[in-house]
gemmi code that builds the backbone of each chain (N, CA, C; Angstrom):
import gemmi

chains = {
    "A": [
        ("UNK", (0.141, -19.623, -19.930), (-0.546, -18.783, -20.914), (0.439, -17.913, -21.646)),
        ("UNK", (0.281, -17.728, -22.930), (1.090, -16.836, -23.733), (0.803, -15.426, -23.319)),
        ("UNK", (1.979, -14.666, -23.371), (1.796, -13.263, -23.040), (3.081, -12.604, -22.567)),
        ("UNK", (2.961, -11.484, -21.866), (4.079, -10.740, -21.365), (4.087, -10.850, -19.828)),
        ("UNK", (5.233, -11.284, -19.344), (5.410, -11.478, -17.908), (6.397, -10.436, -17.317)),
        ("UNK", (5.955, -9.723, -16.310), (6.786, -8.687, -15.653), (7.094, -9.140, -14.242)),
        ("UNK", (8.284, -8.859, -13.830), (8.685, -9.049, -12.415), (9.538, -7.934, -11.955)),
        ("UNK", (9.476, -7.476, -10.681), (8.491, -7.857, -9.752), (7.157, -7.115, -9.961)),
        ("UNK", (6.156, -7.427, -9.183), (4.853, -6.741, -9.293), (4.855, -5.535, -8.425)),
        ("UNK", (5.542, -5.505, -7.360), (5.628, -4.355, -6.449), (7.083, -4.218, -5.957)),
        ("UNK", (7.495, -2.977, -5.742), (8.821, -2.709, -5.316), (8.857, -1.339, -4.571)),
        ("UNK", (9.517, -1.278, -3.393), (9.825, -0.011, -2.758), (11.283, 0.188, -2.727)),
        ("UNK", (11.754, 1.248, -3.168), (13.222, 1.597, -3.164), (13.470, 2.822, -2.330)),
        ("UNK", (14.659, 2.953, -1.807), (15.098, 4.180, -1.230), (15.802, 5.048, -2.346)),
        ("UNK", (15.675, 6.343, -2.191), (16.369, 7.210, -3.119), (17.846, 6.844, -3.269)),
        ("UNK", (18.225, 6.687, -4.533), (19.657, 6.396, -4.799), (19.853, 4.887, -5.044)),
        ("UNK", (18.956, 4.033, -4.637), (19.098, 2.601, -4.845), (18.892, 2.267, -6.328)),
        ("UNK", (19.358, 1.154, -6.771), (19.237, 0.733, -8.107), (18.403, -0.543, -8.167)),
        ("UNK", (17.758, -0.824, -9.328), (17.069, -2.018, -9.519), (16.787, -2.239, -11.063)),
        ("UNK", (16.488, -3.480, -11.386), (16.137, -3.849, -12.734), (14.743, -4.480, -12.773)),
        ("UNK", (13.860, -4.033, -13.675), (12.586, -4.532, -13.919), (12.736, -5.498, -15.038)),
        ("UNK", (12.207, -6.712, -14.853), (12.350, -7.721, -15.904), (11.106, -7.881, -16.718)),
        ("UNK", (11.166, -8.181, -17.998), (10.102, -8.440, -18.846), (10.454, -9.519, -19.852)),
        ("UNK", (9.514, -10.515, -20.044), (9.728, -11.588, -21.040), (8.418, -11.786, -21.700)),
        ("UNK", (8.489, -12.056, -23.027), (7.332, -12.388, -23.811), (7.598, -13.707, -24.560)),
        ("UNK", (6.537, -14.414, -24.764), (6.682, -15.771, -25.431), (5.836, -15.862, -26.651)),
        ("UNK", (5.652, -14.708, -27.337), (4.825, -14.654, -28.527), (5.714, -14.479, -29.779)),
        ("UNK", (7.024, -14.507, -29.566), (7.940, -14.335, -30.765), (7.825, -12.959, -31.391)),
        ("UNK", (7.461, -11.964, -30.568), (7.295, -10.636, -31.134), (8.667, -10.007, -31.288)),
        ("UNK", (8.840, -9.159, -32.260), (10.071, -8.448, -32.529), (10.217, -7.176, -31.669)),
        ("UNK", (9.100, -6.485, -31.521), (9.130, -5.205, -30.847), (8.771, -5.281, -29.371)),
        ("UNK", (9.511, -4.617, -28.547), (9.162, -4.576, -27.131), (9.347, -3.146, -26.645)),
        ("UNK", (8.557, -2.857, -25.566), (8.443, -1.439, -25.106), (8.358, -1.423, -23.551)),
        ("UNK", (8.839, -0.278, -23.055), (8.627, 0.053, -21.658), (7.907, 1.417, -21.582)),
        ("UNK", (6.796, 1.392, -20.760), (5.994, 2.562, -20.503), (5.924, 2.823, -19.018)),
        ("UNK", (5.680, 4.062, -18.692), (5.289, 4.412, -17.372), (3.958, 5.025, -17.392)),
        ("UNK", (3.138, 4.826, -16.402), (1.784, 5.369, -16.304), (1.674, 6.148, -14.996)),
        ("UNK", (1.356, 7.413, -15.129), (1.149, 8.303, -13.915), (-0.171, 8.997, -14.027)),
        ("UNK", (-0.786, 9.176, -12.896), (-2.143, 9.893, -12.863), (-2.096, 11.191, -13.602)),
        ("UNK", (-2.977, 11.417, -14.490), (-3.089, 12.665, -15.275), (-2.082, 12.847, -16.443)),
        ("UNK", (-1.167, 11.849, -16.576), (-0.128, 11.931, -17.573), (-0.358, 10.871, -18.621)),
        ("UNK", (-1.196, 9.889, -18.326), (-1.349, 8.789, -19.341), (-0.135, 7.932, -19.423)),
        ("UNK", (-0.013, 7.183, -20.479), (1.066, 6.286, -20.750), (2.194, 7.079, -21.471)),
        ("UNK", (3.380, 6.953, -20.994), (4.489, 7.583, -21.670), (5.536, 6.552, -21.923)),
        ("UNK", (6.132, 6.645, -23.194), (7.109, 5.685, -23.628), (8.504, 5.992, -23.108)),
        ("UNK", (9.092, 5.034, -22.416), (10.441, 5.269, -21.906), (11.514, 4.834, -22.898)),
        ("UNK", (11.542, 3.570, -23.249), (12.424, 3.014, -24.261), (11.618, 1.969, -25.077)),
        ("UNK", (12.180, 1.723, -26.215), (11.592, 0.604, -27.017), (12.729, -0.117, -27.728)),
        ("UNK", (12.398, -1.299, -28.203), (13.354, -2.118, -28.937), (12.599, -2.659, -30.124)),
        ("UNK", (12.981, -2.155, -31.321), (12.283, -2.629, -32.582), (12.568, -4.094, -32.906)),
        ("UNK", (13.780, -4.541, -32.504), (14.137, -5.922, -32.755), (15.282, -6.281, -31.869)),
        ("UNK", (15.583, -7.573, -31.838), (16.737, -8.034, -30.965), (17.990, -7.251, -31.365)),
        ("UNK", (18.673, -6.722, -30.350), (19.897, -6.048, -30.625), (19.806, -4.576, -30.802)),
        ("UNK", (18.608, -4.042, -30.821), (18.433, -2.617, -31.023), (17.596, -2.001, -29.889)),
        ("UNK", (17.926, -0.834, -29.394), (17.131, -0.171, -28.471), (17.180, 1.383, -28.806)),
        ("UNK", (16.055, 2.030, -28.476), (15.987, 3.501, -28.692), (15.180, 4.174, -27.648)),
        ("UNK", (15.513, 5.488, -27.526), (14.832, 6.301, -26.522), (13.453, 6.576, -26.932)),
        ("UNK", (12.592, 6.663, -25.968), (11.208, 7.153, -26.174), (11.033, 8.572, -25.701)),
        ("UNK", (9.896, 8.866, -25.139), (9.543, 10.190, -24.742), (10.220, 10.596, -23.428)),
        ("UNK", (10.399, 9.700, -22.507), (10.999, 10.060, -21.176), (12.102, 9.128, -20.754)),
        ("UNK", (13.256, 9.066, -21.402), (14.322, 8.144, -21.139), (15.182, 8.432, -19.967)),
        ("UNK", (15.222, 9.701, -19.560), (16.198, 10.092, -18.552), (16.077, 9.312, -17.224)),
        ("UNK", (17.213, 8.865, -16.750), (17.218, 8.100, -15.459), (17.095, 6.634, -15.662)),
        ("UNK", (16.893, 6.160, -16.923), (16.673, 4.768, -17.233), (17.700, 4.223, -18.256)),
        ("UNK", (17.915, 2.910, -18.110), (18.626, 2.245, -19.185), (17.931, 0.919, -19.497)),
        ("UNK", (18.128, 0.377, -20.671), (17.473, -0.810, -21.034), (18.437, -1.854, -21.686)),
        ("UNK", (18.035, -3.080, -21.702), (18.869, -4.137, -22.317), (17.892, -5.102, -23.020)),
        ("UNK", (18.119, -5.279, -24.352), (17.346, -6.313, -25.045), (18.258, -7.592, -25.043)),
        ("UNK", (18.009, -8.384, -24.015), (18.893, -9.489, -23.779), (18.875, -10.627, -24.911)),
        ("UNK", (17.726, -10.746, -25.424), (17.429, -11.694, -26.529), (15.989, -11.331, -27.065)),
        ("UNK", (15.523, -12.190, -27.988), (14.219, -11.765, -28.578), (13.168, -11.771, -27.494)),
        ("UNK", (13.215, -12.611, -26.468), (12.134, -12.712, -25.463), (12.261, -11.637, -24.379)),
        ("UNK", (13.386, -11.177, -24.002), (13.526, -10.467, -22.788), (14.015, -9.007, -23.020)),
        ("UNK", (13.418, -8.123, -22.314), (13.691, -6.652, -22.332), (13.648, -6.087, -20.973)),
        ("UNK", (14.778, -5.703, -20.431), (14.869, -5.266, -19.057), (14.999, -3.774, -18.993)),
        ("UNK", (14.510, -3.175, -17.880), (14.596, -1.720, -17.604), (15.338, -1.571, -16.306)),
        ("UNK", (16.399, -0.725, -16.317), (17.194, -0.492, -15.143), (17.146, 0.966, -14.680)),
        ("UNK", (16.943, 1.077, -13.405), (17.000, 2.424, -12.737), (18.378, 2.394, -12.008)),
        ("UNK", (19.296, 3.250, -12.365), (20.636, 3.219, -11.776), (20.660, 3.861, -10.414)),
        ("UNK", (19.911, 4.944, -10.234), (19.892, 5.735, -8.993), (18.490, 6.287, -8.862)),
        ("UNK", (17.621, 5.523, -8.190), (16.222, 5.888, -8.191), (15.935, 7.216, -7.515)),
        ("UNK", (14.924, 7.861, -8.051), (14.538, 9.170, -7.512), (12.980, 9.148, -7.278)),
        ("UNK", (12.517, 9.928, -6.283), (11.057, 9.940, -6.013), (10.236, 10.217, -7.286)),
        ("UNK", (10.810, 10.964, -8.219), (10.037, 11.208, -9.482), (9.855, 9.957, -10.355)),
        ("UNK", (10.499, 8.917, -10.029), (10.324, 7.635, -10.743), (9.350, 6.774, -10.122)),
        ("UNK", (8.658, 7.243, -9.071), (7.487, 6.482, -8.525), (6.434, 6.480, -9.595)),
        ("UNK", (5.997, 5.308, -9.958), (5.087, 5.086, -11.094), (4.694, 3.702, -11.207)),
        ("UNK", (3.809, 3.427, -12.127), (3.514, 2.082, -12.530), (4.197, 1.799, -13.904)),
        ("UNK", (4.927, 0.770, -14.056), (5.745, 0.544, -15.213), (5.139, -0.662, -15.954)),
        ("UNK", (4.910, -0.460, -17.208), (4.342, -1.535, -18.078), (5.333, -1.913, -19.174)),
        ("UNK", (5.476, -3.188, -19.357), (6.168, -3.698, -20.518), (5.189, -4.191, -21.607)),
        ("UNK", (5.491, -4.027, -22.776), (4.566, -4.428, -23.890), (5.370, -4.973, -25.026)),
        ("UNK", (4.761, -5.845, -25.840), (5.366, -6.358, -27.040), (4.371, -6.225, -28.197)),
        ("UNK", (4.917, -6.322, -29.364), (4.054, -6.225, -30.534), (4.705, -6.982, -31.681)),
        ("UNK", (3.924, -7.607, -32.435), (4.454, -8.335, -33.617), (3.798, -7.983, -34.901)),
        ("UNK", (4.538, -7.594, -35.814), (3.998, -7.385, -37.273), (2.870, -6.366, -37.245)),
        ("UNK", (1.722, -6.832, -37.910), (0.586, -5.886, -38.131), (-0.285, -5.780, -36.875)),
        ("UNK", (0.081, -6.544, -35.885), (-0.843, -6.646, -34.742), (-0.626, -5.574, -33.715)),
        ("UNK", (-1.443, -5.486, -32.759), (-1.412, -4.478, -31.752), (-0.505, -4.903, -30.584)),
        ("UNK", (-0.605, -4.182, -29.542), (0.234, -4.378, -28.314), (-0.331, -5.474, -27.468)),
        ("UNK", (0.520, -6.212, -26.755), (0.185, -6.961, -25.599), (0.933, -6.461, -24.381)),
        ("UNK", (0.241, -6.204, -23.303), (0.809, -5.603, -22.223), (1.044, -6.623, -21.107)),
        ("UNK", (2.075, -6.394, -20.255), (2.204, -7.105, -19.000), (1.347, -6.485, -17.898)),
        ("UNK", (1.291, -7.049, -16.803), (0.406, -6.658, -15.643), (0.978, -5.506, -14.880)),
        ("UNK", (2.222, -5.123, -15.102), (2.704, -3.913, -14.471), (3.569, -4.160, -13.286)),
        ("UNK", (4.366, -3.139, -12.959), (5.224, -3.123, -11.687), (4.903, -1.814, -11.056)),
        ("UNK", (4.434, -1.906, -9.806), (4.177, -0.639, -9.012), (5.429, -0.305, -8.231)),
        ("UNK", (6.078, 0.737, -8.643), (7.370, 1.160, -7.945), (7.126, 2.390, -7.167)),
        ("UNK", (7.609, 2.323, -5.846), (7.568, 3.469, -4.983), (8.952, 3.809, -4.565)),
        ("UNK", (9.399, 5.046, -4.766), (10.759, 5.457, -4.389), (10.561, 6.485, -3.248)),
        ("UNK", (11.168, 6.112, -2.125), (10.952, 6.980, -0.949), (12.296, 7.766, -0.516)),
    ],
    "B": [
        ("UNK", (3.006, 16.408, -34.127), (2.801, 15.236, -33.230), (1.345, 14.839, -33.155)),
        ("UNK", (1.142, 13.582, -33.197), (-0.249, 13.089, -33.102), (-0.737, 13.349, -31.673)),
        ("UNK", (-1.959, 13.866, -31.615), (-2.585, 14.035, -30.320), (-3.870, 13.195, -30.303)),
        ("UNK", (-4.082, 12.440, -29.202), (-5.236, 11.568, -29.030), (-6.066, 12.039, -27.824)),
        ("UNK", (-7.367, 12.248, -28.097), (-8.185, 12.767, -27.059), (-9.389, 11.779, -26.835)),
        ("UNK", (-9.743, 11.568, -25.611), (-10.833, 10.774, -25.208), (-11.810, 11.618, -24.401)),
        ("UNK", (-12.980, 11.684, -24.895), (-14.047, 12.424, -24.188), (-15.303, 11.533, -24.131)),
        ("UNK", (-15.975, 11.470, -22.943), (-15.660, 12.151, -21.759), (-14.523, 11.437, -20.956)),
        ("UNK", (-14.015, 12.104, -19.978), (-12.994, 11.456, -19.072), (-13.596, 10.500, -18.123)),
        ("UNK", (-14.877, 10.694, -17.833), (-15.551, 9.707, -16.951), (-16.991, 9.648, -17.380)),
        ("UNK", (-17.604, 8.522, -17.190), (-18.993, 8.237, -17.584), (-19.660, 7.268, -16.580)),
        ("UNK", (-20.831, 7.591, -16.109), (-21.563, 6.737, -15.252), (-22.871, 6.427, -15.873)),
        ("UNK", (-23.275, 5.155, -16.034), (-24.483, 4.774, -16.673), (-25.192, 3.684, -15.842)),
        ("UNK", (-26.455, 3.548, -15.968), (-27.179, 2.385, -15.393), (-26.950, 1.103, -16.183)),
        ("UNK", (-27.022, 0.024, -15.546), (-26.832, -1.287, -16.172), (-27.883, -1.435, -17.287)),
        ("UNK", (-27.421, -2.006, -18.351), (-28.361, -2.305, -19.519), (-28.360, -1.285, -20.619)),
        ("UNK", (-27.753, -0.139, -20.331), (-27.719, 0.963, -21.282), (-26.662, 0.703, -22.388)),
        ("UNK", (-26.963, 1.099, -23.594), (-25.989, 1.114, -24.732), (-25.224, 2.384, -24.587)),
        ("UNK", (-23.881, 2.340, -24.844), (-23.109, 3.542, -24.647), (-21.960, 3.608, -25.753)),
        ("UNK", (-21.530, 4.786, -25.962), (-20.516, 5.097, -26.968), (-19.324, 5.853, -26.257)),
        ("UNK", (-18.076, 5.320, -26.509), (-16.950, 6.115, -26.036), (-16.217, 6.617, -27.224)),
        ("UNK", (-15.675, 7.831, -27.111), (-15.074, 8.486, -28.221), (-13.552, 8.602, -28.127)),
        ("UNK", (-12.947, 8.539, -29.262), (-11.480, 8.746, -29.410), (-11.239, 9.543, -30.686)),
        ("UNK", (-10.541, 10.685, -30.504), (-10.290, 11.542, -31.634), (-8.764, 11.729, -31.756)),
        ("UNK", (-8.318, 11.811, -32.979), (-6.854, 12.003, -33.280), (-6.685, 13.064, -34.245)),
        ("UNK", (-5.534, 13.769, -34.174), (-5.284, 14.881, -35.037), (-4.760, 14.643, -36.443)),
        ("UNK", (-3.958, 13.483, -36.527), (-3.333, 13.182, -37.783), (-3.966, 11.986, -38.349)),
        ("UNK", (-4.549, 12.030, -39.501), (-5.377, 10.959, -40.054), (-4.442, 9.801, -40.716)),
        ("UNK", (-3.145, 10.138, -40.782), (-2.249, 9.180, -41.446), (-1.820, 8.112, -40.412)),
        ("UNK", (-2.791, 7.204, -40.078), (-2.502, 6.205, -39.015), (-2.447, 4.839, -39.711)),
        ("UNK", (-1.742, 3.916, -38.981), (-1.608, 2.580, -39.455), (-2.753, 1.662, -38.895)),
        ("UNK", (-2.944, 1.806, -37.654), (-4.140, 1.110, -36.939), (-4.430, 1.823, -35.660)),
        ("UNK", (-5.500, 1.395, -35.065), (-6.040, 1.974, -33.800), (-6.453, 0.785, -32.967)),
        ("UNK", (-6.115, 0.887, -31.670), (-6.346, -0.219, -30.703), (-7.114, 0.298, -29.517)),
        ("UNK", (-8.121, -0.443, -29.165), (-8.889, -0.107, -27.929), (-8.465, -1.112, -26.828)),
        ("UNK", (-8.240, -0.557, -25.559), (-7.848, -1.278, -24.435), (-8.801, -1.031, -23.351)),
        ("UNK", (-8.798, -2.060, -22.423), (-9.527, -1.913, -21.155), (-8.434, -2.043, -20.027)),
        ("UNK", (-8.625, -1.216, -19.048), (-7.696, -1.320, -17.835), (-8.522, -1.306, -16.591)),
        ("UNK", (-8.453, -2.389, -15.835), (-9.091, -2.488, -14.510), (-8.157, -1.839, -13.500)),
        ("UNK", (-8.706, -1.340, -12.409), (-7.857, -0.701, -11.392), (-6.712, -1.592, -10.920)),
        ("UNK", (-5.540, -1.002, -10.930), (-4.355, -1.735, -10.482), (-3.930, -2.889, -11.365)),
        ("UNK", (-4.441, -2.894, -12.578), (-4.074, -3.978, -13.518), (-3.469, -3.372, -14.763)),
        ("UNK", (-3.050, -4.349, -15.607), (-2.492, -3.908, -16.888), (-3.505, -3.627, -17.946)),
        ("UNK", (-3.138, -3.402, -19.180), (-4.078, -3.124, -20.227), (-4.371, -4.425, -20.994)),
        ("UNK", (-5.643, -4.586, -21.197), (-6.138, -5.700, -21.961), (-6.656, -5.231, -23.364)),
        ("UNK", (-6.149, -5.876, -24.396), (-6.590, -5.421, -25.729), (-7.941, -5.949, -25.967)),
        ("UNK", (-8.802, -5.019, -26.535), (-10.166, -5.305, -26.806), (-10.400, -5.526, -28.396)),
        ("UNK", (-9.990, -4.536, -29.105), (-10.225, -4.530, -30.540), (-9.088, -3.790, -31.196)),
        ("UNK", (-8.693, -4.288, -32.407), (-7.656, -3.659, -33.237), (-8.281, -3.373, -34.560)),
        ("UNK", (-8.242, -2.168, -34.996), (-8.736, -1.780, -36.380), (-7.630, -1.332, -37.236)),
        ("UNK", (-7.453, -2.031, -38.341), (-6.421, -1.592, -39.338), (-6.965, -0.376, -40.089)),
        ("UNK", (-6.094, 0.405, -40.606), (-6.419, 1.656, -41.239), (-7.354, 1.415, -42.507)),
        ("UNK", (-7.303, 0.225, -43.055), (-8.149, -0.033, -44.223), (-9.573, -0.529, -43.791)),
        ("UNK", (-9.795, -0.789, -42.481), (-11.103, -1.262, -42.017), (-11.907, -0.100, -41.504)),
        ("UNK", (-13.255, -0.357, -41.474), (-14.177, 0.591, -40.979), (-14.608, 0.281, -39.546)),
        ("UNK", (-14.645, -1.019, -39.241), (-15.100, -1.398, -37.894), (-14.599, -2.898, -37.604)),
        ("UNK", (-14.709, -3.161, -36.325), (-14.385, -4.476, -35.760), (-15.422, -4.724, -34.654)),
        ("UNK", (-15.711, -6.070, -34.575), (-16.700, -6.459, -33.538), (-16.234, -7.575, -32.720)),
        ("UNK", (-16.497, -7.547, -31.428), (-16.188, -8.691, -30.521), (-17.253, -8.711, -29.476)),
        ("UNK", (-18.105, -9.654, -29.581), (-19.190, -9.803, -28.658), (-20.092, -8.604, -28.559)),
        ("UNK", (-20.182, -8.003, -27.402), (-21.003, -6.769, -27.247), (-20.273, -5.507, -27.613)),
        ("UNK", (-19.076, -5.596, -28.082), (-18.251, -4.467, -28.353), (-18.128, -4.313, -29.874)),
        ("UNK", (-18.288, -2.997, -30.321), (-18.047, -2.669, -31.711), (-17.246, -1.419, -31.814)),
        ("UNK", (-16.179, -1.450, -32.532), (-15.319, -0.268, -32.685), (-15.358, 0.138, -34.133)),
        ("UNK", (-15.560, 1.458, -34.351), (-15.555, 1.925, -35.684), (-14.419, 2.923, -35.921)),
        ("UNK", (-13.956, 3.141, -37.153), (-12.902, 4.014, -37.476), (-13.282, 4.859, -38.665)),
        ("UNK", (-13.115, 6.189, -38.500), (-13.266, 7.103, -39.574), (-12.032, 7.979, -39.644)),
        ("UNK", (-11.097, 7.572, -40.530), (-9.817, 8.297, -40.582), (-9.985, 9.668, -41.057)),
        ("UNK", (-10.869, 9.957, -41.963), (-10.973, 11.273, -42.628), (-11.344, 12.311, -41.555)),
        ("UNK", (-12.205, 11.890, -40.613), (-12.672, 12.786, -39.617), (-11.808, 12.689, -38.290)),
        ("UNK", (-10.887, 11.681, -38.269), (-10.026, 11.582, -37.099), (-10.699, 11.089, -35.868)),
        ("UNK", (-11.585, 10.119, -36.115), (-12.367, 9.649, -34.961), (-12.542, 8.128, -34.950)),
        ("UNK", (-12.616, 7.588, -33.754), (-13.023, 6.216, -33.546), (-14.020, 6.197, -32.333)),
        ("UNK", (-14.948, 5.262, -32.483), (-15.917, 5.077, -31.382), (-15.903, 3.627, -30.955)),
        ("UNK", (-16.119, 3.464, -29.672), (-16.297, 2.129, -29.112), (-17.735, 1.993, -28.582)),
        ("UNK", (-18.474, 1.172, -29.141), (-19.891, 0.984, -28.759), (-19.941, -0.253, -27.886)),
        ("UNK", (-20.621, -0.077, -26.680), (-20.808, -1.187, -25.827), (-22.295, -1.369, -25.666)),
        ("UNK", (-22.752, -2.585, -26.078), (-24.151, -2.851, -25.971), (-24.507, -3.454, -24.693)),
        ("UNK", (-25.743, -3.165, -24.176), (-26.286, -3.771, -22.971), (-25.254, -3.816, -21.875)),
        ("UNK", (-24.766, -2.674, -21.419), (-23.708, -2.588, -20.464), (-23.946, -3.341, -19.164)),
        ("UNK", (-22.927, -3.875, -18.588), (-22.983, -4.620, -17.310), (-22.034, -4.041, -16.300)),
        ("UNK", (-22.310, -4.226, -15.048), (-21.333, -3.727, -13.985), (-19.906, -4.252, -14.234)),
        ("UNK", (-19.762, -5.415, -14.789), (-18.434, -5.918, -15.083), (-17.708, -5.165, -16.187)),
        ("UNK", (-18.428, -4.297, -16.922), (-17.744, -3.496, -17.941), (-17.115, -2.268, -17.253)),
        ("UNK", (-17.318, -2.016, -15.975), (-16.675, -0.883, -15.316), (-15.169, -0.995, -15.341)),
        ("UNK", (-14.472, -0.015, -15.951), (-13.088, 0.007, -16.110), (-12.734, 1.297, -16.800)),
        ("UNK", (-11.428, 1.467, -17.030), (-11.008, 2.611, -17.902), (-10.689, 2.084, -19.235)),
        ("UNK", (-11.211, 2.804, -20.237), (-11.017, 2.399, -21.649), (-10.038, 3.320, -22.334)),
        ("UNK", (-9.054, 2.882, -22.996), (-8.058, 3.666, -23.606), (-8.016, 3.301, -25.111)),
        ("UNK", (-7.701, 4.375, -25.889), (-7.453, 4.021, -27.319), (-6.003, 4.435, -27.640)),
        ("UNK", (-5.442, 3.753, -28.598), (-4.006, 4.032, -28.949), (-3.981, 4.001, -30.475)),
        ("UNK", (-3.276, 5.025, -31.004), (-3.104, 5.144, -32.436), (-1.701, 4.916, -32.831)),
        ("UNK", (-1.525, 4.061, -33.894), (-0.163, 3.742, -34.299), (0.055, 4.573, -35.680)),
        ("UNK", (1.317, 5.186, -35.655), (1.589, 6.138, -36.779), (1.841, 5.448, -38.109)),
        ("UNK", (2.637, 4.393, -38.115), (2.986, 3.807, -39.376), (3.608, 2.437, -39.185)),
        ("UNK", (3.709, 1.619, -40.233), (4.166, 0.229, -40.138), (5.597, 0.206, -39.542)),
        ("UNK", (6.433, 1.104, -39.968), (7.832, 1.058, -39.539), (8.223, 2.124, -38.468)),
        ("UNK", (7.161, 2.812, -37.970), (7.404, 3.682, -36.882), (7.215, 2.981, -35.539)),
        ("UNK", (8.237, 2.339, -35.159), (8.085, 1.384, -34.033), (7.699, 2.063, -32.688)),
        ("UNK", (8.079, 3.320, -32.590), (7.781, 3.980, -31.281), (6.543, 4.847, -31.380)),
        ("UNK", (5.994, 4.909, -32.535), (4.938, 5.924, -32.809), (3.563, 5.364, -32.462)),
        ("UNK", (3.312, 5.040, -31.201), (2.010, 4.806, -30.677), (1.620, 5.980, -29.799)),
        ("UNK", (0.427, 6.451, -30.022), (0.011, 7.533, -29.116), (-1.297, 7.079, -28.409)),
        ("UNK", (-1.235, 7.300, -27.069), (-2.344, 6.850, -26.221), (-3.235, 8.016, -25.816)),
        ("UNK", (-4.515, 7.797, -25.742), (-5.427, 8.765, -25.114), (-5.318, 8.624, -23.623)),
        ("UNK", (-5.899, 9.523, -22.892), (-5.793, 9.475, -21.464), (-6.952, 8.608, -20.834)),
        ("UNK", (-7.868, 8.145, -21.661), (-8.851, 7.188, -21.152), (-10.161, 7.755, -20.806)),
        ("UNK", (-11.151, 6.929, -20.813), (-12.493, 7.234, -20.288), (-12.824, 6.206, -19.159)),
        ("UNK", (-13.028, 6.668, -17.964), (-13.358, 5.802, -16.857), (-14.869, 5.558, -16.805)),
        ("UNK", (-15.242, 4.332, -17.035), (-16.656, 3.933, -17.127), (-17.085, 3.298, -15.855)),
        ("UNK", (-18.214, 3.708, -15.346), (-18.851, 3.065, -14.178), (-20.278, 2.659, -14.575)),
        ("UNK", (-20.567, 1.370, -14.534), (-21.853, 0.904, -14.837), (-22.518, 0.466, -13.529)),
        ("UNK", (-23.616, 1.121, -13.221), (-24.234, 0.930, -11.932), (-25.296, -0.158, -12.009)),
        ("UNK", (-25.329, -1.082, -11.010), (-26.346, -2.165, -10.991), (-27.734, -1.607, -10.872)),
    ],
}
model = gemmi.Model(1)
for chain_id, residues in chains.items():
    chain = gemmi.Chain(chain_id)
    for i, (resn, *xyz) in enumerate(residues, 1):
        res = gemmi.Residue()
        res.name, res.seqid = resn, gemmi.SeqId(i, " ")
        for name, pos in zip(("N", "CA", "C"), xyz):
            atom = gemmi.Atom()
            atom.name, atom.element = name, gemmi.Element(name[0])
            atom.pos, atom.b_iso = gemmi.Position(*pos), 0.0
            res.add_atom(atom)
        chain.add_residue(res)
    model.add_chain(chain)
structure = gemmi.Structure()
structure.add_model(model)
structure.setup_entities()
């Protein structure tokens, strides 16, 4: 099925560990996004990529890095995980005049 | 900065009732508005997308309207069913080339009782 695929679905990290969240879309969309969702905070934009080869900071970029590997793939890296990064992470893509398509999310717990 | 508000935060209705969810935004200069559904522990599923030039969109039992001048959108759900229970979010896009300018409301949690 066409859409946005995120891996892994669940992850537990120890403070200070690093990891990369993977995201791929097969809809030929130019724009891709990483959001985090926390109770009472709603969805907050971490980073986005307007097109292949470009990335920009969103609302809450501290502690994260991203790579737009190609048009399909946009990864999010936590270099040194902190408990404050415990959240649900969503990748999304968008093409042209259309709206967002979201992945199913990654539940990350940092202990 | 665009602010998006959804009221009520939670709603509980008996099955079969028609209901309206509200989304308000402070800046009327929007490109489009999108309604999503989120089931517990799941991602967001797009329901309807309304371009700024449109007044409403319909999909099955769902109808979304947009009034830019008053900064409001409503999602109408006809003949509600228990399967409609979920959190409904609206998102407003700032402009065609403002790639990061999507603003989300905090959602309305709907419970449809059998």
